[in-house]
A tleap script that builds the chain and sets N, CA, C and O, in Angstrom:
source leaprc.protein.ff14SB
mol = sequence {
  NMET ARG VAL ASP GLY THR ILE GLU ARG GLY
  ARG PRO GLU GLU TYR VAL GLY ALA HIE ALA
  GLN GLY PHE ASN THR GLY SER ILE GLY ILE
  ASN PHE ALA GLY ASN MET ASP LYS MET GLN
  PRO THR PRO ALA GLN ILE GLU SER GLY THR
  MET LEU LEU ALA ASP ILE CYS THR ARG HIE
  GLY LEU THR PRO ASP VAL ASN THR ILE VAL
  GLY HIE ARG ASP LEU MET ALA THR ASP CYS
  PRO GLY GLN ASN LEU TYR ASP ILE LEU GLN
  THR LEU ARG GLY LYS ALA ILE TRP TYR GLN
  GLN ASN CSER
}
set mol.1.N position { -9.475 1.260 -14.229 }
set mol.1.CA position { -9.672 -0.015 -14.876 }
set mol.1.C position { -10.735 0.396 -16.110 }
set mol.1.O position { -11.861 0.859 -15.923 }
set mol.2.N position { -10.203 0.158 -17.239 }
set mol.2.CA position { -11.052 0.420 -18.281 }
set mol.2.C position { -12.146 -0.648 -18.659 }
set mol.2.O position { -12.013 -1.838 -18.371 }
set mol.3.N position { -13.298 -0.107 -19.362 }
set mol.3.CA position { -14.356 -1.187 -19.491 }
set mol.3.C position { -14.024 -2.421 -19.993 }
set mol.3.O position { -14.832 -3.334 -19.822 }
set mol.4.N position { -12.838 -2.665 -20.668 }
set mol.4.CA position { -12.477 -3.861 -21.410 }
set mol.4.C position { -11.512 -4.565 -20.382 }
set mol.4.O position { -10.757 -5.474 -20.728 }
set mol.5.N position { -11.590 -4.075 -19.073 }
set mol.5.CA position { -10.881 -4.873 -18.007 }
set mol.5.C position { -9.155 -4.417 -17.917 }
set mol.5.O position { -8.415 -4.904 -17.061 }
set mol.6.N position { -8.765 -3.582 -18.772 }
set mol.6.CA position { -7.345 -3.248 -18.857 }
set mol.6.C position { -7.145 -2.547 -17.592 }
set mol.6.O position { -7.980 -1.690 -17.304 }
set mol.7.N position { -6.073 -2.790 -16.703 }
set mol.7.CA position { -5.746 -2.145 -15.511 }
set mol.7.C position { -4.633 -1.004 -16.099 }
set mol.7.O position { -3.606 -1.308 -16.707 }
set mol.8.N position { -5.009 0.179 -15.826 }
set mol.8.CA position { -4.213 1.267 -15.845 }
set mol.8.C position { -3.474 1.717 -14.548 }
set mol.8.O position { -4.197 2.052 -13.609 }
set mol.9.N position { -2.220 1.762 -14.392 }
set mol.9.CA position { -1.570 2.014 -13.238 }
set mol.9.C position { -1.624 3.512 -13.102 }
set mol.9.O position { -1.342 4.166 -14.107 }
set mol.10.N position { -1.951 4.148 -11.986 }
set mol.10.CA position { -2.015 5.581 -11.669 }
set mol.10.C position { -0.580 5.603 -10.793 }
set mol.10.O position { 0.476 5.027 -11.057 }
set mol.11.N position { -0.910 6.458 -9.675 }
set mol.11.CA position { 0.147 6.821 -8.744 }
set mol.11.C position { 0.788 5.439 -8.240 }
set mol.11.O position { 0.043 4.498 -7.967 }
set mol.12.N position { 2.135 5.333 -8.123 }
set mol.12.CA position { 2.741 4.064 -7.431 }
set mol.12.C position { 2.251 3.901 -6.062 }
set mol.12.O position { 2.046 4.915 -5.395 }
set mol.13.N position { 2.029 2.679 -5.540 }
set mol.13.CA position { 1.529 2.243 -4.322 }
set mol.13.C position { 2.521 2.915 -3.141 }
set mol.13.O position { 2.007 3.279 -2.083 }
set mol.14.N position { 3.566 3.023 -3.305 }
set mol.14.CA position { 4.425 3.644 -2.291 }
set mol.14.C position { 4.302 5.068 -1.992 }
set mol.14.O position { 4.897 5.569 -1.038 }
set mol.15.N position { 3.394 5.872 -2.941 }
set mol.15.CA position { 3.028 7.197 -2.908 }
set mol.15.C position { 1.785 7.440 -2.088 }
set mol.15.O position { 0.964 6.529 -2.183 }
set mol.16.N position { 1.460 8.406 -1.338 }
set mol.16.CA position { 0.257 8.872 -0.883 }
set mol.16.C position { -0.743 9.222 -2.160 }
set mol.16.O position { -0.361 10.028 -3.008 }
set mol.17.N position { -1.833 8.685 -2.244 }
set mol.17.CA position { -2.735 9.140 -3.216 }
set mol.17.C position { -3.523 10.035 -2.987 }
set mol.17.O position { -3.593 10.478 -1.841 }
set mol.18.N position { -4.371 10.570 -4.063 }
set mol.18.CA position { -5.232 11.779 -3.712 }
set mol.18.C position { -6.683 11.178 -4.054 }
set mol.18.O position { -7.291 11.766 -4.948 }
set mol.19.N position { -7.232 10.214 -3.525 }
set mol.19.CA position { -8.562 9.538 -3.941 }
set mol.19.C position { -9.829 9.613 -2.717 }
set mol.19.O position { -11.013 9.451 -3.015 }
set mol.20.N position { -9.443 9.834 -1.571 }
set mol.20.CA position { -10.304 9.945 -0.436 }
set mol.20.C position { -9.795 10.804 0.723 }
set mol.20.O position { -9.162 10.382 1.691 }
set mol.21.N position { -10.174 12.119 0.478 }
set mol.21.CA position { -9.474 12.947 1.568 }
set mol.21.C position { -9.655 12.679 2.928 }
set mol.21.O position { -10.762 12.524 3.444 }
set mol.22.N position { -8.618 12.622 3.499 }
set mol.22.CA position { -8.553 12.032 5.103 }
set mol.22.C position { -8.418 10.744 5.143 }
set mol.22.O position { -8.277 10.326 6.293 }
set mol.23.N position { -8.402 9.789 4.164 }
set mol.23.CA position { -8.111 8.498 4.026 }
set mol.23.C position { -7.006 7.924 3.225 }
set mol.23.O position { -6.760 6.721 3.137 }
set mol.24.N position { -6.270 9.021 2.570 }
set mol.24.CA position { -5.313 8.766 1.427 }
set mol.24.C position { -4.031 7.849 2.064 }
set mol.24.O position { -3.614 6.850 1.478 }
set mol.25.N position { -3.507 8.302 3.263 }
set mol.25.CA position { -2.617 7.498 3.762 }
set mol.25.C position { -3.032 6.323 4.069 }
set mol.25.O position { -4.088 6.245 4.696 }
set mol.26.N position { -2.354 5.182 3.730 }
set mol.26.CA position { -2.435 3.909 4.202 }
set mol.26.C position { -3.696 3.157 3.452 }
set mol.26.O position { -4.198 2.134 3.919 }
set mol.27.N position { -4.095 3.708 2.378 }
set mol.27.CA position { -5.139 3.090 1.471 }
set mol.27.C position { -4.583 3.308 -0.021 }
set mol.27.O position { -3.634 4.031 -0.325 }
set mol.28.N position { -5.393 2.512 -0.911 }
set mol.28.CA position { -5.107 2.383 -2.230 }
set mol.28.C position { -6.355 2.817 -2.962 }
set mol.28.O position { -7.376 2.208 -2.644 }
set mol.29.N position { -6.456 3.692 -3.820 }
set mol.29.CA position { -7.780 3.711 -4.565 }
set mol.29.C position { -7.536 3.035 -6.019 }
set mol.29.O position { -6.512 3.025 -6.702 }
set mol.30.N position { -8.845 2.460 -6.276 }
set mol.30.CA position { -8.915 1.940 -7.507 }
set mol.30.C position { -10.247 2.457 -8.185 }
set mol.30.O position { -11.350 2.528 -7.643 }
set mol.31.N position { -9.923 2.797 -9.461 }
set mol.31.CA position { -11.084 3.404 -10.248 }
set mol.31.C position { -11.513 2.332 -11.172 }
set mol.31.O position { -10.723 1.502 -11.623 }
set mol.32.N position { -12.895 2.364 -11.474 }
set mol.32.CA position { -13.436 1.638 -12.359 }
set mol.32.C position { -14.218 2.904 -13.483 }
set mol.32.O position { -15.033 3.759 -13.135 }
set mol.33.N position { -13.731 2.703 -14.704 }
set mol.33.CA position { -13.971 3.598 -15.632 }
set mol.33.C position { -15.589 3.566 -15.982 }
set mol.33.O position { -16.131 2.461 -16.015 }
set mol.34.N position { -16.211 4.514 -16.191 }
set mol.34.CA position { -17.505 4.681 -16.469 }
set mol.34.C position { -18.298 5.358 -15.386 }
set mol.34.O position { -17.763 5.581 -14.300 }
set mol.35.N position { -19.612 5.716 -15.636 }
set mol.35.CA position { -20.501 6.207 -14.753 }
set mol.35.C position { -21.491 4.996 -14.241 }
set mol.35.O position { -22.530 4.646 -14.801 }
set mol.36.N position { -20.992 4.509 -13.190 }
set mol.36.CA position { -21.634 3.456 -12.349 }
set mol.36.C position { -23.060 3.651 -11.855 }
set mol.36.O position { -23.702 2.808 -11.229 }
set mol.37.N position { -23.519 4.981 -12.245 }
set mol.37.CA position { -24.917 5.194 -11.690 }
set mol.37.C position { -25.799 4.941 -12.963 }
set mol.37.O position { -27.015 4.767 -12.889 }
set mol.38.N position { -25.064 4.935 -14.180 }
set mol.38.CA position { -25.827 4.943 -15.520 }
set mol.38.C position { -25.470 3.430 -16.335 }
set mol.38.O position { -26.144 2.992 -17.267 }
set mol.39.N position { -24.333 2.803 -15.787 }
set mol.39.CA position { -24.254 1.620 -16.520 }
set mol.39.C position { -23.453 0.655 -15.391 }
set mol.39.O position { -22.923 1.080 -14.364 }
set mol.40.N position { -23.495 -0.674 -15.810 }
set mol.40.CA position { -23.109 -1.759 -14.892 }
set mol.40.C position { -21.612 -1.896 -15.299 }
set mol.40.O position { -21.176 -1.583 -16.407 }
set mol.41.N position { -20.847 -2.423 -14.227 }
set mol.41.CA position { -19.358 -2.844 -14.609 }
set mol.41.C position { -19.316 -3.880 -15.587 }
set mol.41.O position { -20.208 -4.726 -15.640 }
set mol.42.N position { -18.401 -3.873 -16.316 }
set mol.42.CA position { -18.539 -4.966 -17.292 }
set mol.42.C position { -17.962 -6.111 -16.684 }
set mol.42.O position { -17.336 -6.023 -15.628 }
set mol.43.N position { -18.165 -7.371 -17.394 }
set mol.43.CA position { -17.826 -8.641 -16.678 }
set mol.43.C position { -16.220 -8.647 -16.605 }
set mol.43.O position { -15.640 -9.274 -15.718 }
set mol.44.N position { -15.476 -7.849 -17.673 }
set mol.44.CA position { -14.146 -7.819 -17.997 }
set mol.44.C position { -13.637 -6.996 -16.734 }
set mol.44.O position { -12.611 -7.367 -16.162 }
set mol.45.N position { -14.285 -5.976 -16.331 }
set mol.45.CA position { -13.954 -5.064 -15.134 }
set mol.45.C position { -13.932 -5.856 -13.696 }
set mol.45.O position { -13.076 -5.803 -12.812 }
set mol.46.N position { -15.152 -6.604 -13.750 }
set mol.46.CA position { -15.238 -7.349 -12.503 }
set mol.46.C position { -14.173 -8.303 -12.293 }
set mol.46.O position { -13.539 -8.369 -11.239 }
set mol.47.N position { -14.005 -8.939 -13.158 }
set mol.47.CA position { -12.721 -10.040 -13.183 }
set mol.47.C position { -11.460 -9.419 -12.874 }
set mol.47.O position { -10.837 -9.718 -11.856 }
set mol.48.N position { -11.064 -8.579 -13.695 }
set mol.48.CA position { -9.740 -8.061 -13.493 }
set mol.48.C position { -9.602 -7.196 -12.251 }
set mol.48.O position { -8.497 -7.095 -11.718 }
set mol.49.N position { -10.645 -6.580 -11.771 }
set mol.49.CA position { -10.789 -5.887 -10.720 }
set mol.49.C position { -10.806 -6.618 -9.410 }
set mol.49.O position { -10.303 -6.121 -8.402 }
set mol.50.N position { -11.383 -7.799 -9.420 }
set mol.50.CA position { -11.354 -8.723 -8.275 }
set mol.50.C position { -9.846 -9.358 -7.997 }
set mol.50.O position { -9.313 -9.543 -6.903 }
set mol.51.N position { -9.327 -9.633 -9.307 }
set mol.51.CA position { -8.005 -10.123 -9.279 }
set mol.51.C position { -7.028 -9.190 -8.742 }
set mol.51.O position { -6.123 -9.564 -7.995 }
set mol.52.N position { -7.214 -7.807 -9.158 }
set mol.52.CA position { -6.397 -6.731 -8.604 }
set mol.52.C position { -6.439 -6.582 -7.211 }
set mol.52.O position { -5.420 -6.492 -6.527 }
set mol.53.N position { -7.841 -6.546 -6.663 }
set mol.53.CA position { -7.985 -6.560 -5.166 }
set mol.53.C position { -7.377 -7.742 -4.537 }
set mol.53.O position { -6.715 -7.542 -3.519 }
set mol.54.N position { -7.511 -9.073 -5.030 }
set mol.54.CA position { -6.858 -10.022 -4.286 }
set mol.54.C position { -5.548 -9.926 -4.303 }
set mol.54.O position { -4.905 -10.207 -3.292 }
set mol.55.N position { -4.948 -9.517 -5.444 }
set mol.55.CA position { -3.462 -9.126 -5.377 }
set mol.55.C position { -2.860 -8.110 -4.401 }
set mol.55.O position { -1.843 -8.281 -3.728 }
set mol.56.N position { -3.571 -7.129 -4.426 }
set mol.56.CA position { -3.221 -6.080 -3.522 }
set mol.56.C position { -3.351 -6.531 -1.826 }
set mol.56.O position { -2.528 -6.310 -0.937 }
set mol.57.N position { -4.668 -7.228 -1.731 }
set mol.57.CA position { -4.898 -7.735 -0.387 }
set mol.57.C position { -3.656 -8.627 0.027 }
set mol.57.O position { -3.109 -8.458 1.117 }
set mol.58.N position { -3.254 -9.528 -0.828 }
set mol.58.CA position { -2.351 -10.638 -0.527 }
set mol.58.C position { -1.058 -10.091 -0.069 }
set mol.58.O position { -0.508 -10.466 0.966 }
set mol.59.N position { -0.522 -9.064 -0.984 }
set mol.59.CA position { 0.626 -8.337 -1.023 }
set mol.59.C position { 0.791 -7.527 0.316 }
set mol.59.O position { 1.918 -7.325 0.768 }
set mol.60.N position { -0.312 -7.076 0.932 }
set mol.60.CA position { -0.349 -6.182 2.075 }
set mol.60.C position { -0.793 -6.940 3.297 }
set mol.60.O position { -0.895 -6.342 4.368 }
set mol.61.N position { -1.101 -8.398 3.183 }
set mol.61.CA position { -1.497 -9.093 4.204 }
set mol.61.C position { -3.059 -8.705 4.696 }
set mol.61.O position { -3.353 -8.610 5.888 }
set mol.62.N position { -3.775 -8.548 3.873 }
set mol.62.CA position { -5.165 -8.140 4.258 }
set mol.62.C position { -6.090 -9.070 3.819 }
set mol.62.O position { -5.814 -9.817 2.880 }
set mol.63.N position { -7.326 -9.118 4.478 }
set mol.63.CA position { -8.488 -9.872 4.005 }
set mol.63.C position { -9.419 -9.026 3.022 }
set mol.63.O position { -9.626 -7.860 3.358 }
set mol.64.N position { -9.988 -9.480 1.870 }
set mol.64.CA position { -10.693 -8.629 1.124 }
set mol.64.C position { -12.084 -8.549 1.663 }
set mol.64.O position { -12.992 -9.090 1.032 }
set mol.65.N position { -12.346 -7.857 2.884 }
set mol.65.CA position { -13.569 -7.867 3.457 }
set mol.65.C position { -14.186 -6.504 3.552 }
set mol.65.O position { -13.665 -5.527 3.014 }
set mol.66.N position { -15.285 -6.446 4.231 }
set mol.66.CA position { -15.974 -5.155 4.299 }
set mol.66.C position { -15.287 -3.981 4.955 }
set mol.66.O position { -15.559 -2.808 4.700 }
set mol.67.N position { -14.318 -4.411 5.874 }
set mol.67.CA position { -13.374 -3.406 6.407 }
set mol.67.C position { -12.075 -3.022 5.690 }
set mol.67.O position { -11.295 -2.163 6.101 }
set mol.68.N position { -11.928 -3.738 4.593 }
set mol.68.CA position { -10.842 -3.614 3.706 }
set mol.68.C position { -11.190 -2.904 2.417 }
set mol.68.O position { -10.492 -1.965 2.036 }
set mol.69.N position { -12.259 -3.321 1.721 }
set mol.69.CA position { -12.814 -3.044 0.560 }
set mol.69.C position { -14.063 -2.095 0.659 }
set mol.69.O position { -15.113 -2.565 1.097 }
set mol.70.N position { -14.005 -0.991 0.334 }
set mol.70.CA position { -15.139 0.136 0.664 }
set mol.70.C position { -15.200 1.005 -0.693 }
set mol.70.O position { -14.305 1.242 -1.505 }
set mol.71.N position { -16.506 1.387 -0.669 }
set mol.71.CA position { -16.667 2.394 -1.726 }
set mol.71.C position { -16.346 3.844 -1.215 }
set mol.71.O position { -16.469 4.192 -0.041 }
set mol.72.N position { -15.900 4.679 -2.290 }
set mol.72.CA position { -15.464 5.956 -1.757 }
set mol.72.C position { -16.748 6.627 -0.944 }
set mol.72.O position { -16.472 7.400 -0.026 }
set mol.73.N position { -17.924 6.400 -1.201 }
set mol.73.CA position { -19.138 6.992 -0.399 }
set mol.73.C position { -19.106 6.431 1.008 }
set mol.73.O position { -19.833 6.940 1.861 }
set mol.74.N position { -18.178 5.243 1.357 }
set mol.74.CA position { -18.252 4.973 2.755 }
set mol.74.C position { -17.207 6.004 3.533 }
set mol.74.O position { -17.175 5.990 4.764 }
set mol.75.N position { -16.488 6.759 2.891 }
set mol.75.CA position { -15.447 7.571 3.562 }
set mol.75.C position { -15.803 8.945 3.529 }
set mol.75.O position { -15.306 9.700 4.364 }
set mol.76.N position { -16.735 9.446 2.527 }
set mol.76.CA position { -16.805 10.821 2.336 }
set mol.76.C position { -18.105 10.956 1.549 }
set mol.76.O position { -18.675 10.036 0.962 }
set mol.77.N position { -18.510 12.277 1.622 }
set mol.77.CA position { -20.073 12.494 0.898 }
set mol.77.C position { -19.782 12.665 -0.583 }
set mol.77.O position { -19.289 13.678 -1.079 }
set mol.78.N position { -20.166 11.491 -1.279 }
set mol.78.CA position { -20.076 11.428 -2.641 }
set mol.78.C position { -20.963 10.232 -3.253 }
set mol.78.O position { -21.104 9.207 -2.585 }
set mol.79.N position { -21.514 10.346 -4.417 }
set mol.79.CA position { -22.110 9.221 -4.982 }
set mol.79.C position { -21.389 8.222 -5.451 }
set mol.79.O position { -21.992 7.278 -5.963 }
set mol.80.N position { -20.127 8.210 -5.388 }
set mol.80.CA position { -18.883 7.427 -6.132 }
set mol.80.C position { -18.996 6.270 -5.048 }
set mol.80.O position { -19.269 6.514 -3.873 }
set mol.81.N position { -18.782 5.080 -5.503 }
set mol.81.CA position { -18.491 4.721 -6.922 }
set mol.81.C position { -19.662 4.425 -7.948 }
set mol.81.O position { -19.539 3.676 -8.917 }
set mol.82.N position { -20.801 5.104 -7.608 }
set mol.82.CA position { -21.882 4.766 -8.527 }
set mol.82.C position { -22.857 3.631 -7.799 }
set mol.82.O position { -22.298 2.766 -7.124 }
set mol.83.N position { -24.061 3.620 -7.903 }
set mol.83.CA position { -24.825 2.744 -7.347 }
set mol.83.C position { -24.705 1.321 -7.854 }
set mol.83.O position { -24.758 0.389 -7.053 }
set mol.84.N position { -24.531 1.099 -9.267 }
set mol.84.CA position { -24.529 -0.153 -9.730 }
set mol.84.C position { -23.063 -0.916 -9.344 }
set mol.84.O position { -23.013 -2.145 -9.292 }
set mol.85.N position { -21.945 -0.120 -9.095 }
set mol.85.CA position { -20.889 -0.913 -8.584 }
set mol.85.C position { -21.145 -0.992 -7.171 }
set mol.85.O position { -20.945 -2.087 -6.646 }
set mol.86.N position { -21.568 0.004 -6.421 }
set mol.86.CA position { -21.558 -0.166 -4.831 }
set mol.86.C position { -22.456 -1.399 -4.543 }
set mol.86.O position { -22.181 -2.144 -3.602 }
set mol.87.N position { -23.529 -1.622 -5.349 }
set mol.87.CA position { -24.323 -2.742 -5.011 }
set mol.87.C position { -23.614 -4.145 -5.090 }
set mol.87.O position { -24.000 -5.137 -4.473 }
set mol.88.N position { -22.525 -4.097 -5.931 }
set mol.88.CA position { -21.913 -5.433 -6.105 }
set mol.88.C position { -20.416 -5.547 -5.307 }
set mol.88.O position { -19.580 -6.376 -5.666 }
set mol.89.N position { -20.195 -4.649 -4.225 }
set mol.89.CA position { -19.061 -4.757 -3.537 }
set mol.89.C position { -18.899 -5.965 -2.943 }
set mol.89.O position { -17.858 -6.609 -3.067 }
set mol.90.N position { -19.925 -6.371 -2.244 }
set mol.90.CA position { -19.911 -7.885 -1.720 }
set mol.90.C position { -19.200 -8.913 -2.671 }
set mol.90.O position { -18.204 -9.603 -2.450 }
set mol.91.N position { -20.029 -8.818 -3.851 }
set mol.91.CA position { -19.647 -9.777 -4.936 }
set mol.91.C position { -18.069 -9.903 -5.185 }
set mol.91.O position { -17.394 -10.930 -5.259 }
set mol.92.N position { -17.675 -8.567 -5.291 }
set mol.92.CA position { -16.193 -8.333 -5.495 }
set mol.92.C position { -15.257 -8.799 -4.261 }
set mol.92.O position { -14.184 -9.392 -4.368 }
set mol.93.N position { -15.787 -8.469 -3.270 }
set mol.93.CA position { -15.122 -9.058 -1.856 }
set mol.93.C position { -14.979 -10.653 -2.204 }
set mol.93.O position { -13.859 -11.112 -2.427 }
set mol.94.N position { -16.006 -11.384 -2.240 }
set mol.94.CA position { -16.042 -12.752 -2.162 }
set mol.94.C position { -15.351 -13.314 -3.471 }
set mol.94.O position { -14.722 -14.369 -3.386 }
set mol.95.N position { -15.443 -12.683 -4.613 }
set mol.95.CA position { -14.478 -13.210 -5.706 }
set mol.95.C position { -13.073 -12.823 -5.556 }
set mol.95.O position { -12.191 -13.414 -6.178 }
set mol.96.N position { -12.808 -11.766 -4.682 }
set mol.96.CA position { -11.406 -11.573 -4.472 }
set mol.96.C position { -10.871 -12.518 -3.373 }
set mol.96.O position { -9.693 -12.875 -3.395 }
set mol.97.N position { -11.596 -12.864 -2.560 }
set mol.97.CA position { -11.177 -13.817 -1.500 }
set mol.97.C position { -11.140 -15.384 -2.316 }
set mol.97.O position { -10.350 -16.211 -1.860 }
set mol.98.N position { -11.896 -15.724 -3.373 }
set mol.98.CA position { -11.727 -16.793 -4.002 }
set mol.98.C position { -10.246 -16.731 -4.699 }
set mol.98.O position { -9.390 -17.609 -4.589 }
set mol.99.N position { -10.124 -15.535 -5.425 }
set mol.99.CA position { -8.669 -15.489 -6.083 }
set mol.99.C position { -7.631 -15.608 -5.189 }
set mol.99.O position { -6.637 -16.263 -5.499 }
set mol.100.N position { -7.736 -15.002 -3.998 }
set mol.100.CA position { -6.546 -15.117 -3.006 }
set mol.100.C position { -6.278 -16.625 -2.523 }
set mol.100.O position { -5.155 -17.080 -2.310 }
set mol.101.N position { -7.473 -17.321 -2.387 }
set mol.101.CA position { -7.321 -18.645 -2.033 }
set mol.101.C position { -6.917 -19.542 -3.051 }
set mol.101.O position { -6.318 -20.562 -2.712 }
set mol.102.N position { -7.185 -19.288 -4.418 }
set mol.102.CA position { -6.865 -20.174 -5.538 }
set mol.102.C position { -5.797 -19.766 -6.590 }
set mol.102.O position { -5.736 -20.127 -7.765 }
set mol.103.N position { -5.050 -19.012 -5.975 }
set mol.103.CA position { -3.960 -18.496 -6.931 }
set mol.103.C position { -2.459 -19.198 -6.576 }
set mol.103.O position { -1.466 -18.902 -7.241 }
savepdb mol mol.pdb
quit
């Protein structure tokens, strides 16, 4: 997801990704462009990101909760997704739930 909120599609969902070793099968990786240790996610990234999360969760019958939406660091030893994005994961989950319920 670009800083302006534009969503760029990477690997199609039906293919196994290469985003989190040991967790690629059965998961979808989402990238927010930028160094989220040095910058804040933009409002556009937050909005389009939460709409994307809501859409993915809805299509796959998932609830956007702490068990479903995690940071890369929750799965392996890395600083990713950066502290500033990691700190708002609960906000992203909450907004994704709102979008699920109001779409």
